N, C-alpha and C positions, 0 to 999 in steps of 0.2 A: 427219598423225602423231598428233595429239591424238585424232582420231576413232577411229583403230585402237586406241589405248590405252583409251579409254572403252568401246568395244564389247567388247574383251577383258575388261575389268573387270566389265562388266554380265553377260557370259556366265558368268564365274566365280562371281559372286554368285548368279545365277539357278540355276546347276547345284548349288551348295552347298545352296541352299534346297530344291531338289527332292530331293536325297539325304537331307537331314534329315527332310523331310516323309514320305518313303517309309519311312524307318527307324522313325519313331514309329508309323506305321500298322501296320507288320509286328509291332512289339512289342505293340501293343494287341490285334491278332488272336491272337497267340500266347498272351497271358495269358488272353483270353476262351476260346479253344479248350481250353487246358490246364485251366482251372478247370471248364469245362463237362464235360469228359471225366472229371475226378476226382470230381465230385459224385456221390454215391450217394443212394439213397432215404433219407428221414428225415435228411438232412444239412443243415447250416447253411451259408449263404453270404451274401455281402454284395452288394447290388444298388443301382443308381441308381434313384431314383424317377422321373426324367425319361427314362432310357434302360434299360428293364427287360432288354434283351439284354446289358447289362454285368453280369457276374457274377464276383466275386473270392472267393478263399478266406480273405481277411483284411480287416479294416476299412481304409479309405483314402478316396481321392478318385476321382470318376468321371473317366476319362481324356478324355471328350468335353466335359463341362461344368464339371468341378471341384467339383461338389457332394459332400457327404459321402455315403458308401455306407451303406445301412441293412441291418440284420440280417434275413435271410429264411430260412425253413425249408422244405425240400422234403418234402412228405408222401408216404408210400408210397401208390401207387395201388391196391395190393391190399387195403388196409384202409380204403377209403373209407366214411365213415359213410352209412348208408342214409337217404334222405330220408323223414322221417315226417310231413312237412307242417309241423313245428314248427321245423326247422332252416332258417336263412336265411343266405345267403352274400352278402358285399358286397366292394367294392373299397376298399382303404385310401386310394387317391388320389381316388376318385369315390364317396362314400358314397351317392349317389343311385342307383347301379347295384346292384341286388339280384337274387338268384336263389334258387330252392329246391334247387339242386344245385351242386356245385363246378364250376369252369370258369375261363375267362379273362375279364377285363374287356374289353368291346368297344371301349372308348375308348383304353386304354393297353396292353392285353395282359398286365397283371399277374395273378397268380393271385388268385381270389376267396378270402376268408377267412371263417370262421364269424362271423356277426354276434352280438355279445354283448348 
């Protein structure tokens, strides 16, 4: 009798944990998809430095790691500055990564920014 009660209790706790875990994941995906679709060229969004795929339209915490989101600007691709040999681009997380044209960091995937 005790075994049946313990097994039933375990199944209920496990099921509840699974439902909660799925609900959190769905919410994260909805927020990421919603903010990605709403973002326009030359718009500002907030992203996690450890998880660049996390993009929100307001400041807050990363749902994956809990770090503060940082302000990021999406630049229009139609008005890209022409590389004149003097412009240099770098990653904010990996300053050793440099390029003479805009692109993505090969280490973390973040957009390269103009080096000042």
